[in-house]
C-alpha positions in Angstrom: -55.6 -2.2 71.5 -53.6 -2.4 68.2 -52.6 -5.6 66.4 -49.3 -6.5 64.9 -49.3 -8.1 61.4 -46.8 -10.9 61.3 -45.2 -12.0 58.0 -43.0 -15.1 58.0 -41.0 -14.5 54.9 -39.8 -18.1 54.8 -43.3 -19.5 54.2 -44.8 -17.1 51.8 -44.0 -18.8 48.5 -46.5 -16.7 46.4 -44.5 -13.5 47.0 -41.4 -15.3 45.5 -43.4 -16.3 42.5 -44.6 -12.6 42.1 -41.0 -11.3 42.3 -39.8 -13.9 39.7 -42.7 -13.1 37.4 -41.9 -9.4 37.7 -38.3 -9.9 36.9 -39.2 -12.0 33.9 -41.5 -9.2 32.7 -38.9 -6.5 33.3 -36.3 -8.3 31.2 -38.7 -9.7 28.7 -36.9 -8.1 25.7 -33.8 -10.2 26.5 -35.7 -13.5 26.1 -36.1 -15.1 22.7 -39.8 -14.1 22.4 -41.0 -12.0 19.4 -44.0 -9.8 19.5 -45.3 -8.1 16.3 -46.2 -4.9 18.2 -43.1 -3.4 20.0 -45.3 -1.7 22.4 -46.1 -5.0 24.0 -42.5 -5.1 25.5 -43.1 -1.6 27.1 -46.4 -2.7 28.7 -44.9 -6.0 30.0 -41.9 -4.1 31.5 -44.3 -1.5 33.2 -46.4 -4.4 34.7 -43.2 -6.0 36.0 -42.3 -2.8 37.8 -45.8 -2.4 39.1 -45.5 -5.9 40.6 -42.2 -4.7 42.2 -44.0 -1.7 43.7 -46.8 -4.1 45.1 -44.2 -6.3 46.7 -42.0 -3.6 48.4 -45.0 -1.6 49.5 -46.4 -4.5 51.6 -44.3 -3.3 54.4 -46.4 -0.1 54.6 -49.8 -1.6 54.4 -50.0 -2.0 58.2 -48.9 0.4 60.9 -47.3 -2.4 63.0 -45.5 -5.1 61.2 -43.1 -7.8 62.0 -41.3 -9.6 59.0 -39.0 -12.3 59.6 -37.1 -15.4 58.3 -34.4 -17.7 59.8 -31.8 -15.1 59.6 -33.3 -11.9 61.1 -36.4 -9.7 61.5 -37.6 -6.3 60.5 -39.8 -4.9 63.4 -41.9 -1.8 62.7 -44.0 -0.8 65.7 -45.5 2.8 66.2 -43.0 4.2 63.8 -42.5 4.8 60.1 -39.1 3.2 59.8 -38.4 -0.2 61.3 -35.5 -1.8 63.2 -33.7 -4.6 61.4 -32.4 -7.3 63.7 -30.1 -10.2 63.0 -30.9 -13.2 65.1 -27.4 -14.2 65.6 -26.5 -10.9 67.1 -29.2 -11.0 69.8 -27.8 -11.7 73.3 -31.1 -11.7 75.3 -34.6 -10.5 75.2 -36.8 -9.2 78.0 -40.5 -8.4 78.1 -41.1 -6.1 81.1 -44.2 -3.8 81.7 -45.2 -3.8 77.9 -41.6 -3.0 76.8 -39.6 -5.5 74.7 -35.9 -4.8 75.5 -33.5 -6.6 73.1 -29.7 -6.7 74.0 -27.4 -7.3 71.2 -24.0 -8.8 71.4 -22.2 -5.6 71.1 -24.0 -4.2 74.0 -26.5 -2.1 72.0 -30.0 -2.1 73.6 -33.0 -1.7 71.5 -36.4 -1.0 73.2 -39.9 -1.3 71.7 -42.8 0.3 73.5 -45.7 -2.1 73.3 -48.3 -0.3 75.4 -50.9 0.0 72.7 -50.3 -3.6 71.3 -52.5 -6.5 72.2 -51.0 -8.9 74.8 -51.3 -11.9 72.5 -49.3 -10.1 69.8 -46.6 -9.0 72.3 -46.3 -12.6 73.5 -46.0 -13.9 69.9 -43.3 -11.3 69.0 -41.3 -12.3 72.0 -41.7 -16.0 71.1 -40.7 -15.4 67.6 -37.4 -13.6 68.6 -36.7 -16.0 71.4 -37.3 -19.2 69.2 -35.2 -17.9 66.3 -32.3 -16.6 68.7 -32.0 -20.0 70.3 -32.3 -21.9 67.0 -29.3 -19.8 65.7 -27.1 -20.5 68.6 -26.9 -24.2 68.0 
């Protein structure tokens, strides 16, 4: 059975620090900091871009990932590209026979096949969606 990597974007403060540091490094020339060697600016900018690559590549470190915050989720299960869901557009969710069926307010139905996923991870995914959908309807 395969596992799902869960990433709550609202609680990972160190990633926010990495993004801010990378932005500072990218725009270091605009700051009132003087270096004797002009190549230092180039190396700092490259390291800022490398930090950005590390941040944005984390979605592809695992085959099955779920990233969410209080507004929505990005679910990538058994596919290269994931589905982006906004919690305020979800009408209902059903977990039947290892299939997660999400019905959106416009009538669109999104289905995730969870046959090869561990039972505890399928329950956690359903709980995350249900909890955040209910929290957004208040």
